[in-house]
C-alpha positions in Angstrom: 182.7 279.7 146.5 185.0 278.9 149.2 182.9 278.9 152.8 183.5 278.8 156.3 180.7 278.6 158.7 181.2 279.7 161.9 178.5 277.7 164.2 176.8 278.7 167.5 177.9 275.6 169.1 181.6 277.1 168.6 182.3 274.6 165.7 183.4 275.7 162.3 182.6 274.3 159.1 184.8 274.6 155.7 184.2 273.1 152.4 182.7 274.5 148.8 179.1 276.9 148.9 176.3 274.8 146.8 173.8 276.9 147.5 172.7 278.9 144.7 170.5 280.6 142.4 169.5 281.3 138.1 168.6 284.5 137.2 166.6 284.3 133.7 166.7 286.7 130.7 165.8 286.8 127.4 167.9 283.5 125.6 170.4 284.1 128.9 170.2 283.0 132.0 172.7 283.2 134.9 173.8 281.4 137.7 175.1 283.0 140.8 176.6 280.2 143.5 175.6 282.3 146.5 172.8 282.3 149.3 169.7 283.9 148.8 166.5 285.1 150.7 165.1 281.3 149.8 167.9 279.5 151.3 167.3 278.1 155.2 169.9 276.3 155.1 174.1 276.4 154.1 175.1 273.6 151.7 178.8 273.0 152.2 181.0 270.0 149.9 184.0 269.0 150.5 184.7 268.0 147.3 186.9 265.0 149.2 184.9 262.4 147.5 183.8 262.9 144.0 180.3 262.2 144.7 179.9 263.5 147.9 176.7 264.4 149.6 176.2 268.0 150.8 176.7 268.9 154.5 173.3 270.6 155.4 173.7 274.1 158.4 170.5 275.8 159.0 170.5 279.4 159.2 169.1 278.7 162.9 172.4 277.3 163.5 175.3 279.5 162.1 176.3 282.5 164.3 177.9 284.0 161.0 180.0 282.0 157.6 182.4 284.2 155.1 183.1 283.5 151.0 185.7 283.5 149.2 186.2 282.4 145.5 189.4 280.5 145.4 191.2 281.9 142.7 190.7 285.6 144.4 191.2 284.8 148.4 191.9 288.0 149.2 188.2 289.4 148.3 186.5 288.1 151.7 182.5 288.7 151.9 180.6 288.0 155.2 177.7 287.1 156.2 174.8 286.6 158.6 171.7 285.1 159.4 169.2 288.0 160.1 165.2 287.7 160.1 164.2 289.6 157.5 161.3 292.1 155.7 161.4 292.9 151.8 158.7 295.6 152.1 159.9 299.1 151.8 158.9 301.8 154.9 154.9 300.6 155.9 153.5 298.7 152.7 152.6 295.2 154.4 155.6 293.1 155.9 157.0 290.7 153.9 158.8 288.6 155.8 161.0 285.9 155.5 159.9 282.6 157.8 163.5 281.5 158.6 166.7 282.9 158.7 168.3 284.8 155.7 171.5 285.1 155.1 172.5 288.6 154.2 175.8 289.3 152.8 177.1 292.5 154.8 177.8 295.3 152.8 178.4 298.0 155.2 179.1 298.0 159.3 179.2 301.2 161.1 179.0 301.7 165.2 175.3 301.9 164.9 173.7 300.3 161.7 174.5 297.8 159.1 174.2 297.3 155.6 173.1 294.1 153.9 172.6 292.6 150.6 170.1 289.8 149.2 169.1 288.2 146.0 165.1 287.9 146.7 164.3 285.7 143.7 160.9 287.5 143.2 162.4 291.5 144.2 165.9 291.0 142.9 169.0 292.7 144.7 167.5 294.3 148.2 169.2 296.8 150.1 168.6 296.4 153.7 169.3 297.9 156.9 169.1 296.7 160.7 170.6 299.2 163.4 171.2 298.0 167.0 168.1 298.3 168.4 166.2 296.7 165.5 165.1 292.7 165.7 165.1 292.4 162.3 167.0 293.6 158.8 164.7 295.9 156.5 164.4 296.3 153.0 165.3 300.6 151.6 166.6 299.9 148.2 167.1 297.5 145.3 169.4 298.3 143.4 168.2 296.8 140.3 165.9 300.0 140.2 166.6 303.6 140.2 165.3 305.8 143.0 161.9 307.3 141.6 159.6 309.3 143.7 157.6 306.7 144.9 160.8 305.0 146.2 161.9 308.3 147.9 158.2 308.2 149.9 159.2 305.0 150.8 162.6 306.2 152.1 161.2 308.9 153.9 159.0 306.7 155.8 161.0 304.0 156.5 163.7 307.0 158.1 160.7 308.8 159.7 162.1 308.3 163.1 164.9 310.2 162.3 164.0 313.6 161.2 167.7 314.5 159.9 167.3 311.7 157.3 164.4 313.4 155.4 167.1 316.8 154.1 169.5 314.4 153.0 166.8 311.9 151.4 165.3 315.2 149.6 168.5 315.9 148.1 169.4 312.3 146.4 169.8 312.4 143.2 169.5 308.9 141.2 173.3 308.5 140.2 174.4 308.6 143.7 172.0 306.0 145.0 172.8 303.9 142.4 176.5 304.2 142.5 176.2 303.6 145.9 172.9 302.5 148.2 174.9 302.7 151.2 176.2 306.1 151.0 172.2 307.0 152.6 173.4 304.5 156.2 176.3 306.5 156.4 174.5 309.8 157.3 172.0 307.3 159.3 175.1 306.0 161.3 176.2 309.2 162.0 172.4 310.9 163.2 172.5 307.8 165.5 175.4 308.4 167.0 174.6 312.1 167.8 171.2 310.7 169.0 
């Protein structure tokens, strides 16, 4: 995974991302070469030297990052470091103790949607409005929309009464197909306020 880091000191670092995580399964495991929720630093290697050491950059010092695969440079992913809460609704907060590098999956006028792998909870969808100081989880893309999750989404978006009708009509297939459609609705609700 090729990466370009835009640091807060206005410098730019380019190289290959050496962050990765492994997802184990029955007799099979897969390695993903991208940041996960545990990573507090981005590890970059230029591969100019065969055994060159990775350069490490704290998420605190990064403004944003873009990544792409050399085989498909037209598919660029943008990442932002954010404080994150991985619990749903009004549950006891499970927060990161460092900014987490979150992949942007939806960008609206008032809401940004993110995705990240959490080693304990799987791939989480998070959102952040302009007035929030952290990104907040609302769905796991590896799970189905259950009535329990619907209840936590009603809690999560309770400050926006217009969202209740939309959430109650959500079906499992549409949520699985596009878990960020709910953020498009939230974005338009905030826009009308």
